[in-house]
C-alpha positions in Angstrom: 0.6 -2.7 -9.0 2.7 -1.6 -6.1 1.4 -0.4 -2.6 4.2 1.3 -0.8 4.8 1.7 2.7 3.5 4.9 3.7 5.7 6.6 7.1 4.1 4.7 9.9 6.6 4.1 12.3 8.7 3.1 10.4 10.3 5.9 9.0 9.6 8.4 5.7 9.0 6.8 2.1 11.3 9.6 -0.2 10.3 10.3 -3.9 12.8 8.6 -5.2 12.4 5.6 -2.9 8.5 5.8 -4.0 9.5 5.7 -8.3 11.6 3.2 -7.2 9.0 0.8 -5.4 6.7 1.9 -8.4 9.0 0.6 -11.0 10.4 -2.5 -9.3 8.5 -5.0 -11.1 8.9 -3.3 -14.7 12.9 -4.7 -14.8 11.8 -8.2 -15.6 11.4 -7.5 -19.2 7.7 -7.3 -18.8 6.8 -11.5 -18.5 6.0 -10.9 -14.4 4.0 -14.2 -14.1 0.1 -14.0 -12.5 0.9 -16.8 -9.5 2.7 -17.4 -6.1 6.0 -16.2 -7.6 8.3 -14.3 -5.7 8.3 -12.0 -8.6 5.1 -12.3 -10.2 1.4 -10.6 -9.9 0.2 -13.1 -6.7 3.9 -12.0 -4.4 3.5 -8.5 -5.3 0.0 -8.1 -3.9 0.4 -10.2 -1.0 3.4 -7.7 -0.4 1.5 -4.7 -0.4 -1.6 -6.4 1.6 0.4 -6.8 4.6 1.9 -3.3 4.1 -1.1 -2.1 4.1 -2.1 -4.3 7.1 0.9 -3.3 8.9 0.5 0.7 8.3 -3.4 -0.5 10.0 -1.8 -1.7 12.6 0.8 1.1 13.2 -2.2 3.8 13.3 -4.0 2.0 16.0 -1.5 1.5 18.1 0.1 5.0 17.7 -4.2 6.7 18.2 -4.4 3.6 21.5 -0.9 6.0 22.2 -2.7 8.8 21.4 -6.1 8.6 22.9 -4.5 7.1 26.5 -2.2 10.2 27.0 1.4 7.8 26.5 2.1 9.1 23.4 5.6 11.7 23.7 5.3 13.1 20.4 1.3 13.6 18.9 2.1 15.3 16.1 4.1 12.1 14.6 1.2 9.8 16.0 -1.7 12.1 13.7 1.2 11.7 10.9 0.9 8.0 11.2 -3.2 7.9 11.6 -2.9 10.4 8.2 -0.8 8.2 6.3 -2.3 4.9 7.4 -6.0 7.2 5.9 -4.1 7.8 2.8 -3.1 4.3 2.4 -6.0 3.0 2.7 -8.0 5.4 0.3 -5.5 4.3 -2.3 -6.3 0.8 -1.7 -9.8 1.3 -2.1 -9.2 3.3 -5.4 -7.1 1.1 -7.0 -9.9 -1.8 -6.0 -12.3 0.0 -7.9 -10.4 0.9 -10.5 -9.6 -2.8 -10.8 -13.1 -3.8 -10.6 -14.0 -1.0 -13.2 -11.0 -2.6 -16.2 -12.4 -6.3 -14.8 -16.2 -5.7 -16.0 -14.7 -3.2 -19.0 -12.8 -5.9 -20.8 -15.4 -9.1 -19.8 -18.1 -6.5 -21.7 -15.5 -6.7 -24.5 -17.0 -8.3 -27.6 -15.0 -10.2 -29.4 
């Protein structure tokens, strides 16, 4: 599962780019490896977490600049912070769904 980078200081992500990111791992014929391989699930999860961390760091910088009054465009700082909040909410929802799915699998009787 991919958490696409959201806006931030690096620019905005168009709908087409987000759809491309969502389907990027599915072009291998459905045989993605689980583990630390570059195209595997572990690699994708690591990339998503580092993207989330970068988004949070850019939001922290933008909020500090907004608080000190050194930001040139307050609107972009607010948008950056909101993007980081939405990315964190998405990550929390994905974590919750994954936990529920794992618990469902473990409770399944064979």
